[in-house]
N, CA, C, O and the ligand as a Tripos MOL2 file, in Angstrom:
@<TRIPOS>MOLECULE
protein
  297   295    75     0     0
PROTEIN
NO_CHARGES

@<TRIPOS>ATOM
      1 N         104.3740   57.8420  -43.0610 N.3       1 MET1
      2 CA        105.4980   57.5400  -42.1550 C.3       1 MET1
      3 C         105.0510   56.6390  -41.0040 C.2       1 MET1
      4 O         104.0590   56.9170  -40.3300 O.2       1 MET1
      5 N         105.7710   55.5980  -40.8010 N.am      2 ALA2
      6 CA        105.3930   54.6430  -39.7500 C.3       2 ALA2
      7 C         105.6800   55.2340  -38.3670 C.2       2 ALA2
      8 O         106.6680   55.9320  -38.1380 O.2       2 ALA2
      9 N         104.7850   54.9210  -37.4940 N.am      3 LYS3
     10 CA        104.9880   55.4050  -36.1250 C.3       3 LYS3
     11 C         106.1160   54.6350  -35.4540 C.2       3 LYS3
     12 O         106.2260   53.4160  -35.5820 O.2       3 LYS3
     13 N         106.9310   55.3610  -34.7540 N.am      4 LYS4
     14 CA        108.0050   54.6850  -34.0120 C.3       4 LYS4
     15 C         107.4350   54.0740  -32.7500 C.2       4 LYS4
     16 O         106.6450   54.6960  -32.0390 O.2       4 LYS4
     17 N         107.8420   52.8640  -32.4870 N.am      5 LYS5
     18 CA        107.3760   52.2310  -31.2550 C.3       5 LYS5
     19 C         108.1460   52.8020  -30.0680 C.2       5 LYS5
     20 O         109.3710   52.9170  -30.0920 O.2       5 LYS5
     21 N         107.4250   53.1390  -29.0800 N.am      6 LEU6
     22 CA        108.0830   53.6390  -27.8730 C.3       6 LEU6
     23 C         108.0900   52.5430  -26.8070 C.2       6 LEU6
     24 O         107.0590   51.9530  -26.4850 O.2       6 LEU6
     25 N         109.2490   52.2990  -26.2890 N.am      7 TRP7
     26 CA        109.3660   51.2550  -25.2510 C.3       7 TRP7
     27 C         109.4070   51.9370  -23.8900 C.2       7 TRP7
     28 O         110.4330   51.9660  -23.2100 O.2       7 TRP7
     29 N         108.2770   52.4720  -23.5260 N.am      8 LYS8
     30 CA        108.2540   53.2880  -22.3070 C.3       8 LYS8
     31 C         108.6520   52.5020  -21.0680 C.2       8 LYS8
     32 O         109.4040   52.9900  -20.2240 O.2       8 LYS8
     33 N         108.1460   51.2940  -20.9690 N.am      9 LYS9
     34 CA        108.4210   50.5220  -19.7520 C.3       9 LYS9
     35 C         109.9140   50.2050  -19.6290 C.2       9 LYS9
     36 O         110.4880   50.2820  -18.5430 O.2       9 LYS9
     37 N         110.5370   49.8460  -20.7640 N.am     10 GLN10
     38 CA        111.9580   49.5000  -20.7270 C.3      10 GLN10
     39 C         112.8420   50.7340  -20.5670 C.2      10 GLN10
     40 O         113.9900   50.6500  -20.1300 O.2      10 GLN10
     41 N         112.2720   51.8790  -20.9330 N.am     11 ASN11
     42 CA        113.0810   53.0890  -20.9070 C.3      11 ASN11
     43 C         113.0350   53.8310  -19.5810 C.2      11 ASN11
     44 O         113.5750   54.9300  -19.4580 O.2      11 ASN11
     45 N         112.4020   53.2420  -18.6130 N.am     12 ARG12
     46 CA        112.3550   53.9460  -17.3280 C.3      12 ARG12
     47 C         113.7580   54.0490  -16.7380 C.2      12 ARG12
     48 O         114.4490   53.0480  -16.5440 O.2      12 ARG12
     49 N         114.1470   55.2570  -16.4660 N.am     13 VAL13
     50 CA        115.4910   55.4750  -15.9240 C.3      13 VAL13
     51 C         115.3970   55.6670  -14.4230 C.2      13 VAL13
     52 O         114.7100   56.5610  -13.9280 O.2      13 VAL13
     53 N         116.0910   54.8200  -13.7280 N.am     14 VAL14
     54 CA        116.0680   54.8790  -12.2700 C.3      14 VAL14
     55 C         117.4720   55.1290  -11.7600 C.2      14 VAL14
     56 O         118.4300   54.4940  -12.2010 O.2      14 VAL14
     57 N         117.5810   56.0440  -10.8420 N.am     15 SER15
     58 CA        118.8880   56.3140  -10.2470 C.3      15 SER15
     59 C         119.2570   55.1890   -9.2950 C.2      15 SER15
     60 O         118.4580   54.7940   -8.4460 O.2      15 SER15
     61 N         120.4620   54.6810   -9.4420 N.am     16 VAL16
     62 CA        120.9040   53.5560   -8.6150 C.3      16 VAL16
     63 C         121.7060   54.0460   -7.4210 C.2      16 VAL16
     64 O         121.6600   53.4640   -6.3370 O.2      16 VAL16
     65 N         122.4350   55.1210   -7.6420 N.am     17 GLY17
     66 CA        123.2930   55.6410   -6.5830 C.3      17 GLY17
     67 C         124.4300   56.4000   -7.2160 C.2      17 GLY17
     68 O         124.2800   56.9490   -8.3080 O.2      17 GLY17
     69 N         125.5530   56.4400   -6.5540 N.am     18 PHE18
     70 CA        126.7010   57.1640   -7.0900 C.3      18 PHE18
     71 C         127.8930   56.2400   -7.2530 C.2      18 PHE18
     72 O         128.1310   55.3420   -6.4450 O.2      18 PHE18
     73 N         128.6260   56.4850   -8.3110 N.am     19 CYS19
     74 CA        129.8120   55.6770   -8.5920 C.3      19 CYS19
     75 C         130.8910   55.9870   -7.5550 C.2      19 CYS19
     76 O         131.1580   57.1510   -7.2540 O.2      19 CYS19
     77 N         131.5020   54.9470   -7.0210 N.am     20 ARG20
     78 CA        132.5010   55.1900   -5.9890 C.3      20 ARG20
     79 C         133.8340   55.6560   -6.5700 C.2      20 ARG20
     80 O         134.7130   56.1120   -5.8390 O.2      20 ARG20
     81 N         133.9780   55.5380   -7.8900 N.am     21 TYR21
     82 CA        135.2290   55.9810   -8.5120 C.3      21 TYR21
     83 C         135.1310   57.3950   -9.0560 C.2      21 TYR21
     84 O         135.9690   58.2400   -8.7400 O.2      21 TYR21
     85 N         134.0930   57.6700   -9.8870 N.am     22 CYS22
     86 CA        134.0170   58.9960  -10.5110 C.3      22 CYS22
     87 C         132.9970   59.8940   -9.8280 C.2      22 CYS22
     88 O         132.8650   61.0620  -10.1920 O.2      22 CYS22
     89 N         132.2760   59.3720   -8.8470 N.am     23 GLN23
     90 CA        131.3070   60.1430   -8.0500 C.3      23 GLN23
     91 C         130.1160   60.6240   -8.8590 C.2      23 GLN23
     92 O         129.3300   61.4310   -8.3630 O.2      23 GLN23
     93 N         129.9580   60.1530  -10.0970 N.am     24 ASN24
     94 CA        128.8000   60.5470  -10.8900 C.3      24 ASN24
     95 C         127.6170   59.6420  -10.5690 C.2      24 ASN24
     96 O         127.7610   58.5330  -10.0560 O.2      24 ASN24
     97 N         126.4400   60.1710  -10.8980 N.am     25 GLU25
     98 CA        125.2370   59.3940  -10.6160 C.3      25 GLU25
     99 C         125.1600   58.1760  -11.5300 C.2      25 GLU25
    100 O         125.4950   58.2490  -12.7130 O.2      25 GLU25
    101 N         124.7230   57.0820  -10.9780 N.am     26 LEU26
    102 CA        124.5420   55.8570  -11.7460 C.3      26 LEU26
    103 C         123.0640   55.6760  -12.0420 C.2      26 LEU26
    104 O         122.2270   55.8480  -11.1570 O.2      26 LEU26
    105 N         122.7410   55.3320  -13.2660 N.am     27 ILE27
    106 CA        121.3640   55.0020  -13.5830 C.3      27 ILE27
    107 C         121.2780   53.5700  -14.0770 C.2      27 ILE27
    108 O         122.2670   52.9830  -14.5140 O.2      27 ILE27
    109 N         120.0750   53.0200  -13.9980 N.am     28 ASN28
    110 CA        119.9340   51.5880  -14.2680 C.3      28 ASN28
    111 C         120.2110   51.2040  -15.7180 C.2      28 ASN28
    112 O         120.3440   50.0190  -16.0260 O.2      28 ASN28
    113 N         120.3000   52.1840  -16.6060 N.am     29 THR29
    114 CA        120.6010   51.8580  -17.9960 C.3      29 THR29
    115 C         122.1090   51.8270  -18.2570 C.2      29 THR29
    116 O         122.5470   51.3630  -19.3100 O.2      29 THR29
    117 N         122.9030   52.3190  -17.3010 N.am     30 ASP30
    118 CA        124.3600   52.1820  -17.4210 C.3      30 ASP30
    119 C         124.7420   50.7410  -17.0980 C.2      30 ASP30
    120 O         123.9910   50.0240  -16.4360 O.2      30 ASP30
    121 N         125.9090   50.3250  -17.5680 N.am     31 SER31
    122 CA        126.4030   49.0470  -17.0650 C.3      31 SER31
    123 C         127.2090   49.3560  -15.8160 C.2      31 SER31
    124 O         128.1910   50.0990  -15.8500 O.2      31 SER31
    125 N         126.7730   48.7710  -14.7250 N.am     32 PHE32
    126 CA        127.4130   49.0900  -13.4540 C.3      32 PHE32
    127 C         127.5590   47.8270  -12.6190 C.2      32 PHE32
    128 O         126.9710   46.7920  -12.9330 O.2      32 PHE32
    129 N         128.3250   47.9200  -11.5840 N.am     33 VAL33
    130 CA        128.5050   46.7940  -10.6690 C.3      33 VAL33
    131 C         128.1410   47.2290   -9.2660 C.2      33 VAL33
    132 O         128.2620   48.4040   -8.9200 O.2      33 VAL33
    133 N         127.6970   46.2860   -8.4630 N.am     34 SER34
    134 CA        127.3640   46.5670   -7.0770 C.3      34 SER34
    135 C         128.3770   45.8870   -6.1710 C.2      34 SER34
    136 O         128.8370   44.7800   -6.4480 O.2      34 SER34
    137 N         128.7080   46.5550   -5.1080 N.am     35 PHE35
    138 CA        129.6590   45.9870   -4.1560 C.3      35 PHE35
    139 C         128.9290   45.5480   -2.8980 C.2      35 PHE35
    140 O         127.8910   46.1000   -2.5330 O.2      35 PHE35
    141 N         129.4870   44.5590   -2.2570 N.am     36 TYR36
    142 CA        128.9550   44.1250   -0.9750 C.3      36 TYR36
    143 C         129.7240   44.8210    0.1310 C.2      36 TYR36
    144 O         130.9470   44.9020    0.0180 O.2      36 TYR36
    145 N         129.1130   45.3270    1.1860 N.am     37 PRO37
    146 CA        127.6660   45.3120    1.4450 C.3      37 PRO37
    147 C         126.9410   46.4930    0.8330 C.2      37 PRO37
    148 O         125.7110   46.4940    0.7870 O.2      37 PRO37
    149 N         127.6620   47.4970    0.3610 N.am     38 SER38
    150 CA        126.9830   48.6410   -0.2470 C.3      38 SER38
    151 C         127.9240   49.3360   -1.2050 C.2      38 SER38
    152 O         129.1400   49.1490   -1.1500 O.2      38 SER38
    153 N         127.3540   50.1370   -2.0790 N.am     39 GLY39
    154 CA        128.1720   50.8880   -3.0130 C.3      39 GLY39
    155 C         128.0160   50.3720   -4.4310 C.2      39 GLY39
    156 O         127.7490   49.1900   -4.6480 O.2      39 GLY39
    157 N         128.1810   51.2480   -5.3770 N.am     40 HIS40
    158 CA        128.0610   50.8980   -6.7940 C.3      40 HIS40
    159 C         129.1620   51.6020   -7.5690 C.2      40 HIS40
    160 O         129.7730   52.5550   -7.0830 O.2      40 HIS40
    161 N         129.4020   51.1270   -8.7620 N.am     41 ALA41
    162 CA        130.3790   51.7810   -9.6260 C.3      41 ALA41
    163 C         130.0700   51.4520  -11.0730 C.2      41 ALA41
    164 O         129.5030   50.4020  -11.3770 O.2      41 ALA41
    165 N         130.4470   52.3610  -11.9660 N.am     42 HIS42
    166 CA        130.3550   52.0530  -13.3930 C.3      42 HIS42
    167 C         131.2610   50.8670  -13.6810 C.2      42 HIS42
    168 O         132.3320   50.7270  -13.0910 O.2      42 HIS42
    169 N         130.8250   50.0370  -14.5780 N.am     43 TYR43
    170 CA        131.6380   48.8900  -14.9540 C.3      43 TYR43
    171 C         132.9980   49.3530  -15.4960 C.2      43 TYR43
    172 O         134.0380   48.7690  -15.1920 O.2      43 TYR43
    173 N         132.9590   50.4220  -16.3090 N.am     44 LEU44
    174 CA        134.2080   50.9080  -16.9070 C.3      44 LEU44
    175 C         135.1480   51.5010  -15.8620 C.2      44 LEU44
    176 O         136.3640   51.3270  -15.9340 O.2      44 LEU44
    177 N         134.5740   52.1950  -14.9040 N.am     45 CYS45
    178 CA        135.4050   52.7830  -13.8520 C.3      45 CYS45
    179 C         136.0970   51.6800  -13.0590 C.2      45 CYS45
    180 O         137.2730   51.7920  -12.7150 O.2      45 CYS45
    181 N         135.3530   50.6130  -12.7750 N.am     46 MET46
    182 CA        135.9270   49.5080  -12.0250 C.3      46 MET46
    183 C         137.0270   48.8330  -12.8300 C.2      46 MET46
    184 O         138.0610   48.4400  -12.2880 O.2      46 MET46
    185 N         136.7890   48.7020  -14.1350 N.am     47 GLN47
    186 CA        137.7930   48.0750  -14.9840 C.3      47 GLN47
    187 C         139.0810   48.8740  -14.9970 C.2      47 GLN47
    188 O         140.1760   48.3150  -14.9340 O.2      47 GLN47
    189 N         138.9380   50.1890  -15.0800 N.am     48 LYS48
    190 CA        140.1110   51.0590  -15.0450 C.3      48 LYS48
    191 C         140.8790   50.8380  -13.7610 C.2      48 LYS48
    192 O         142.1080   50.7610  -13.7570 O.2      48 LYS48
    193 N         140.1260   50.7350  -12.6510 N.am     49 ASP49
    194 CA        140.7590   50.5430  -11.3580 C.3      49 ASP49
    195 C         141.4840   49.2040  -11.3170 C.2      49 ASP49
    196 O         142.5890   49.1130  -10.7820 O.2      49 ASP49
    197 N         140.8720   48.1680  -11.8780 N.am     50 ASP50
    198 CA        141.5000   46.8530  -11.9180 C.3      50 ASP50
    199 C         142.7980   46.9010  -12.7090 C.2      50 ASP50
    200 O         143.7980   46.3000  -12.3130 O.2      50 ASP50
    201 N         142.7790   47.6120  -13.8200 N.am     51 ASP51
    202 CA        143.9840   47.7420  -14.6330 C.3      51 ASP51
    203 C         145.1070   48.3790  -13.8180 C.2      51 ASP51
    204 O         146.2630   47.9580  -13.8660 O.2      51 ASP51
    205 N         144.7220   49.4050  -13.0740 N.am     52 LEU52
    206 CA        145.6910   50.1140  -12.2570 C.3      52 LEU52
    207 C         146.3040   49.1790  -11.2280 C.2      52 LEU52
    208 O         147.5210   49.1490  -11.0460 O.2      52 LEU52
    209 N         145.4470   48.4120  -10.5530 N.am     53 LYS53
    210 CA        145.9130   47.4720   -9.5410 C.3      53 LYS53
    211 C         146.8730   46.4680  -10.1570 C.2      53 LYS53
    212 O         147.9110   46.1390   -9.5830 O.2      53 LYS53
    213 N         146.5070   45.9920  -11.3320 N.am     54 GLN54
    214 CA        147.3080   44.9930  -12.0230 C.3      54 GLN54
    215 C         148.6990   45.5450  -12.3250 C.2      54 GLN54
    216 O         149.7080   44.8580  -12.1620 O.2      54 GLN54
    217 N         148.7280   46.8000  -12.7680 N.am     55 GLN55
    218 CA        150.0020   47.4290  -13.0990 C.3      55 GLN55
    219 C         150.8920   47.5630  -11.8680 C.2      55 GLN55
    220 O         152.0920   47.2940  -11.9210 O.2      55 GLN55
    221 N         150.2930   47.9790  -10.7730 N.am     56 VAL56
    222 CA        151.0560   48.1490   -9.5350 C.3      56 VAL56
    223 C         151.6070   46.8030   -9.0800 C.2      56 VAL56
    224 O         152.7730   46.6830   -8.7030 O.2      56 VAL56
    225 N         150.7470   45.8030   -9.1250 N.am     57 LEU57
    226 CA        151.1390   44.4580   -8.7200 C.3      57 LEU57
    227 C         152.3150   43.9610   -9.5470 C.2      57 LEU57
    228 O         153.2730   43.4050   -9.0110 O.2      57 LEU57
    229 N         152.2340   44.1650  -10.8390 N.am     58 GLN58
    230 CA        153.2850   43.6760  -11.7240 C.3      58 GLN58
    231 C         154.6050   44.3770  -11.4550 C.2      58 GLN58
    232 O         155.6600   43.7430  -11.4740 O.2      58 GLN58
    233 N         154.5570   45.6810  -11.2050 N.am     59 SER59
    234 CA        155.8050   46.3980  -10.9840 C.3      59 SER59
    235 C         156.4200   45.9860   -9.6530 C.2      59 SER59
    236 O         157.6420   45.9410   -9.5170 O.2      59 SER59
    237 N         155.5670   45.6840   -8.6640 N.am     60 VAL60
    238 CA        156.0830   45.2360   -7.3730 C.3      60 VAL60
    239 C         156.7320   43.8640   -7.5210 C.2      60 VAL60
    240 O         157.8020   43.6090   -6.9690 O.2      60 VAL60
    241 N         156.0790   42.9930   -8.2650 N.am     61 GLU61
    242 CA        156.6270   41.6480   -8.4650 C.3      61 GLU61
    243 C         157.9570   41.7080   -9.2190 C.2      61 GLU61
    244 O         158.8920   40.9590   -8.9350 O.2      61 GLU61
    245 N         158.0070   42.6080  -10.1720 N.am     62 HIS62
    246 CA        159.2250   42.7780  -10.9530 C.3      62 HIS62
    247 C         160.3720   43.2220  -10.0520 C.2      62 HIS62
    248 O         161.4980   42.7380  -10.1660 O.2      62 HIS62
    249 N         160.0620   44.1460   -9.1620 N.am     63 GLN63
    250 CA        161.0660   44.6690   -8.2410 C.3      63 GLN63
    251 C         161.5740   43.5690   -7.3100 C.2      63 GLN63
    252 O         162.7750   43.4320   -7.0740 O.2      63 GLN63
    253 N         160.6240   42.7910   -6.7890 N.am     64 LEU64
    254 CA        160.9910   41.7100   -5.8840 C.3      64 LEU64
    255 C         161.9030   40.7200   -6.5870 C.2      64 LEU64
    256 O         162.8950   40.2540   -6.0250 O.2      64 LEU64
    257 N         161.5540   40.4140   -7.8050 N.am     65 HIS65
    258 CA        162.3280   39.4600   -8.5830 C.3      65 HIS65
    259 C         163.7580   39.9600   -8.7670 C.2      65 HIS65
    260 O         164.7140   39.1950   -8.6420 O.2      65 HIS65
    261 N         163.8920   41.2450   -9.0630 N.am     66 GLN66
    262 CA        165.2220   41.8190   -9.2680 C.3      66 GLN66
    263 C         166.0320   41.8100   -7.9880 C.2      66 GLN66
    264 O         167.2350   41.5540   -8.0070 O.2      66 GLN66
    265 N         165.3690   42.0900   -6.8770 N.am     67 GLU67
    266 CA        166.0720   42.0980   -5.6100 C.3      67 GLU67
    267 C         166.6020   40.7100   -5.2850 C.2      67 GLU67
    268 O         167.7240   40.5600   -4.8010 O.2      67 GLU67
    269 N         165.7910   39.7070   -5.5540 N.am     68 LYS68
    270 CA        166.1990   38.3300   -5.3160 C.3      68 LYS68
    271 C         167.4300   37.9850   -6.1590 C.2      68 LYS68
    272 O         168.3720   37.3490   -5.6860 O.2      68 LYS68
    273 N         167.3910   38.4190   -7.4060 N.am     69 GLU69
    274 CA        168.5140   38.1160   -8.3050 C.3      69 GLU69
    275 C         169.7920   38.7900   -7.8270 C.2      69 GLU69
    276 O         170.8670   38.1920   -7.8480 O.2      69 GLU69
    277 N         169.6630   40.0390   -7.3960 N.am     70 ASN70
    278 CA        170.8290   40.7620   -6.8840 C.3      70 ASN70
    279 C         171.3910   40.0620   -5.6600 C.2      70 ASN70
    280 O         172.6060   39.9820   -5.4790 O.2      70 ASN70
    281 N         170.5010   39.5580   -4.8260 N.am     71 TYR71
    282 CA        170.9220   38.8900   -3.6080 C.3      71 TYR71
    283 C         171.6730   37.6070   -3.9360 C.2      71 TYR71
    284 O         172.6690   37.2820   -3.2900 O.2      71 TYR71
    285 N         171.1950   36.8790   -4.9420 N.am     72 ALA72
    286 CA        171.7950   35.6070   -5.3340 C.3      72 ALA72
    287 C         173.2040   35.7950   -5.9040 C.2      72 ALA72
    288 O         174.0490   34.9050   -5.8040 O.2      72 ALA72
    289 N         173.4420   36.9510   -6.4970 N.am     73 LYS73
    290 CA        174.7480   37.1940   -7.1260 C.3      73 LYS73
    291 C         175.8570   37.4160   -6.1130 C.2      73 LYS73
    292 O         177.0340   37.2180   -6.4160 O.2      73 LYS73
    293 N         175.4770   37.8310   -4.9020 N.am     74 ARG74
    294 CA        176.4950   38.1760   -3.9240 C.3      74 ARG74
    295 C         177.2020   36.9600   -3.3520 C.2      74 ARG74
    296 O         178.0890   37.1010   -2.5110 O.2      74 ARG74
    297 ZN        132.0220   56.0360  -12.6500 Zn       75 ZN75
@<TRIPOS>BOND
     1     1     2 1
     2     2     3 1
     3     3     4 2
     4     3     5 am
     5     5     6 1
     6     6     7 1
     7     7     8 2
     8     7     9 am
     9     9    10 1
    10    10    11 1
    11    11    12 2
    12    11    13 am
    13    13    14 1
    14    14    15 1
    15    15    16 2
    16    15    17 am
    17    17    18 1
    18    18    19 1
    19    19    20 2
    20    19    21 am
    21    21    22 1
    22    22    23 1
    23    23    24 2
    24    23    25 am
    25    25    26 1
    26    26    27 1
    27    27    28 2
    28    27    29 am
    29    29    30 1
    30    30    31 1
    31    31    32 2
    32    31    33 am
    33    33    34 1
    34    34    35 1
    35    35    36 2
    36    35    37 am
    37    37    38 1
    38    38    39 1
    39    39    40 2
    40    39    41 am
    41    41    42 1
    42    42    43 1
    43    43    44 2
    44    43    45 am
    45    45    46 1
    46    46    47 1
    47    47    48 2
    48    47    49 am
    49    49    50 1
    50    50    51 1
    51    51    52 2
    52    51    53 am
    53    53    54 1
    54    54    55 1
    55    55    56 2
    56    55    57 am
    57    57    58 1
    58    58    59 1
    59    59    60 2
    60    59    61 am
    61    61    62 1
    62    62    63 1
    63    63    64 2
    64    63    65 am
    65    65    66 1
    66    66    67 1
    67    67    68 2
    68    67    69 am
    69    69    70 1
    70    70    71 1
    71    71    72 2
    72    71    73 am
    73    73    74 1
    74    74    75 1
    75    75    76 2
    76    75    77 am
    77    77    78 1
    78    78    79 1
    79    79    80 2
    80    79    81 am
    81    81    82 1
    82    82    83 1
    83    83    84 2
    84    83    85 am
    85    85    86 1
    86    86    87 1
    87    87    88 2
    88    87    89 am
    89    89    90 1
    90    90    91 1
    91    91    92 2
    92    91    93 am
    93    93    94 1
    94    94    95 1
    95    95    96 2
    96    95    97 am
    97    97    98 1
    98    98    99 1
    99    99   100 2
   100    99   101 am
   101   101   102 1
   102   102   103 1
   103   103   104 2
   104   103   105 am
   105   105   106 1
   106   106   107 1
   107   107   108 2
   108   107   109 am
   109   109   110 1
   110   110   111 1
   111   111   112 2
   112   111   113 am
   113   113   114 1
   114   114   115 1
   115   115   116 2
   116   115   117 am
   117   117   118 1
   118   118   119 1
   119   119   120 2
   120   119   121 am
   121   121   122 1
   122   122   123 1
   123   123   124 2
   124   123   125 am
   125   125   126 1
   126   126   127 1
   127   127   128 2
   128   127   129 am
   129   129   130 1
   130   130   131 1
   131   131   132 2
   132   131   133 am
   133   133   134 1
   134   134   135 1
   135   135   136 2
   136   135   137 am
   137   137   138 1
   138   138   139 1
   139   139   140 2
   140   139   141 am
   141   141   142 1
   142   142   143 1
   143   143   144 2
   144   143   145 am
   145   145   146 1
   146   146   147 1
   147   147   148 2
   148   147   149 am
   149   149   150 1
   150   150   151 1
   151   151   152 2
   152   151   153 am
   153   153   154 1
   154   154   155 1
   155   155   156 2
   156   155   157 am
   157   157   158 1
   158   158   159 1
   159   159   160 2
   160   159   161 am
   161   161   162 1
   162   162   163 1
   163   163   164 2
   164   163   165 am
   165   165   166 1
   166   166   167 1
   167   167   168 2
   168   167   169 am
   169   169   170 1
   170   170   171 1
   171   171   172 2
   172   171   173 am
   173   173   174 1
   174   174   175 1
   175   175   176 2
   176   175   177 am
   177   177   178 1
   178   178   179 1
   179   179   180 2
   180   179   181 am
   181   181   182 1
   182   182   183 1
   183   183   184 2
   184   183   185 am
   185   185   186 1
   186   186   187 1
   187   187   188 2
   188   187   189 am
   189   189   190 1
   190   190   191 1
   191   191   192 2
   192   191   193 am
   193   193   194 1
   194   194   195 1
   195   195   196 2
   196   195   197 am
   197   197   198 1
   198   198   199 1
   199   199   200 2
   200   199   201 am
   201   201   202 1
   202   202   203 1
   203   203   204 2
   204   203   205 am
   205   205   206 1
   206   206   207 1
   207   207   208 2
   208   207   209 am
   209   209   210 1
   210   210   211 1
   211   211   212 2
   212   211   213 am
   213   213   214 1
   214   214   215 1
   215   215   216 2
   216   215   217 am
   217   217   218 1
   218   218   219 1
   219   219   220 2
   220   219   221 am
   221   221   222 1
   222   222   223 1
   223   223   224 2
   224   223   225 am
   225   225   226 1
   226   226   227 1
   227   227   228 2
   228   227   229 am
   229   229   230 1
   230   230   231 1
   231   231   232 2
   232   231   233 am
   233   233   234 1
   234   234   235 1
   235   235   236 2
   236   235   237 am
   237   237   238 1
   238   238   239 1
   239   239   240 2
   240   239   241 am
   241   241   242 1
   242   242   243 1
   243   243   244 2
   244   243   245 am
   245   245   246 1
   246   246   247 1
   247   247   248 2
   248   247   249 am
   249   249   250 1
   250   250   251 1
   251   251   252 2
   252   251   253 am
   253   253   254 1
   254   254   255 1
   255   255   256 2
   256   255   257 am
   257   257   258 1
   258   258   259 1
   259   259   260 2
   260   259   261 am
   261   261   262 1
   262   262   263 1
   263   263   264 2
   264   263   265 am
   265   265   266 1
   266   266   267 1
   267   267   268 2
   268   267   269 am
   269   269   270 1
   270   270   271 1
   271   271   272 2
   272   271   273 am
   273   273   274 1
   274   274   275 1
   275   275   276 2
   276   275   277 am
   277   277   278 1
   278   278   279 1
   279   279   280 2
   280   279   281 am
   281   281   282 1
   282   282   283 1
   283   283   284 2
   284   283   285 am
   285   285   286 1
   286   286   287 1
   287   287   288 2
   288   287   289 am
   289   289   290 1
   290   290   291 1
   291   291   292 2
   292   291   293 am
   293   293   294 1
   294   294   295 1
   295   295   296 2
@<TRIPOS>SUBSTRUCTURE
     1 MET1         2 RESIDUE 1 A MET
     2 ALA2         6 RESIDUE 1 A ALA
     3 LYS3        10 RESIDUE 1 A LYS
     4 LYS4        14 RESIDUE 1 A LYS
     5 LYS5        18 RESIDUE 1 A LYS
     6 LEU6        22 RESIDUE 1 A LEU
     7 TRP7        26 RESIDUE 1 A TRP
     8 LYS8        30 RESIDUE 1 A LYS
     9 LYS9        34 RESIDUE 1 A LYS
    10 GLN10       38 RESIDUE 1 A GLN
    11 ASN11       42 RESIDUE 1 A ASN
    12 ARG12       46 RESIDUE 1 A ARG
    13 VAL13       50 RESIDUE 1 A VAL
    14 VAL14       54 RESIDUE 1 A VAL
    15 SER15       58 RESIDUE 1 A SER
    16 VAL16       62 RESIDUE 1 A VAL
    17 GLY17       66 RESIDUE 1 A GLY
    18 PHE18       70 RESIDUE 1 A PHE
    19 CYS19       74 RESIDUE 1 A CYS
    20 ARG20       78 RESIDUE 1 A ARG
    21 TYR21       82 RESIDUE 1 A TYR
    22 CYS22       86 RESIDUE 1 A CYS
    23 GLN23       90 RESIDUE 1 A GLN
    24 ASN24       94 RESIDUE 1 A ASN
    25 GLU25       98 RESIDUE 1 A GLU
    26 LEU26      102 RESIDUE 1 A LEU
    27 ILE27      106 RESIDUE 1 A ILE
    28 ASN28      110 RESIDUE 1 A ASN
    29 THR29      114 RESIDUE 1 A THR
    30 ASP30      118 RESIDUE 1 A ASP
    31 SER31      122 RESIDUE 1 A SER
    32 PHE32      126 RESIDUE 1 A PHE
    33 VAL33      130 RESIDUE 1 A VAL
    34 SER34      134 RESIDUE 1 A SER
    35 PHE35      138 RESIDUE 1 A PHE
    36 TYR36      142 RESIDUE 1 A TYR
    37 PRO37      146 RESIDUE 1 A PRO
    38 SER38      150 RESIDUE 1 A SER
    39 GLY39      154 RESIDUE 1 A GLY
    40 HIS40      158 RESIDUE 1 A HIS
    41 ALA41      162 RESIDUE 1 A ALA
    42 HIS42      166 RESIDUE 1 A HIS
    43 TYR43      170 RESIDUE 1 A TYR
    44 LEU44      174 RESIDUE 1 A LEU
    45 CYS45      178 RESIDUE 1 A CYS
    46 MET46      182 RESIDUE 1 A MET
    47 GLN47      186 RESIDUE 1 A GLN
    48 LYS48      190 RESIDUE 1 A LYS
    49 ASP49      194 RESIDUE 1 A ASP
    50 ASP50      198 RESIDUE 1 A ASP
    51 ASP51      202 RESIDUE 1 A ASP
    52 LEU52      206 RESIDUE 1 A LEU
    53 LYS53      210 RESIDUE 1 A LYS
    54 GLN54      214 RESIDUE 1 A GLN
    55 GLN55      218 RESIDUE 1 A GLN
    56 VAL56      222 RESIDUE 1 A VAL
    57 LEU57      226 RESIDUE 1 A LEU
    58 GLN58      230 RESIDUE 1 A GLN
    59 SER59      234 RESIDUE 1 A SER
    60 VAL60      238 RESIDUE 1 A VAL
    61 GLU61      242 RESIDUE 1 A GLU
    62 HIS62      246 RESIDUE 1 A HIS
    63 GLN63      250 RESIDUE 1 A GLN
    64 LEU64      254 RESIDUE 1 A LEU
    65 HIS65      258 RESIDUE 1 A HIS
    66 GLN66      262 RESIDUE 1 A GLN
    67 GLU67      266 RESIDUE 1 A GLU
    68 LYS68      270 RESIDUE 1 A LYS
    69 GLU69      274 RESIDUE 1 A GLU
    70 ASN70      278 RESIDUE 1 A ASN
    71 TYR71      282 RESIDUE 1 A TYR
    72 ALA72      286 RESIDUE 1 A ALA
    73 LYS73      290 RESIDUE 1 A LYS
    74 ARG74      294 RESIDUE 1 A ARG
    75 ZN75       297 GROUP 0 **** ****
């Protein structure tokens, strides 16, 4: 049986900090993002948040558009 190569140097796990969205610990092997001037988050958590923002924005724009149309009809 062939020996498995161990990539010890690449496998070093270092704690980066805590995710600002899910509050879980971030390690350097996760895909994460850093914020300026401080703070970190999982890439996926940030994406979820972006989706949420996008949804809110769209519903607000939709509402504004409808209000304008109602105003024009009067
Ligand atoms: Zn997270």
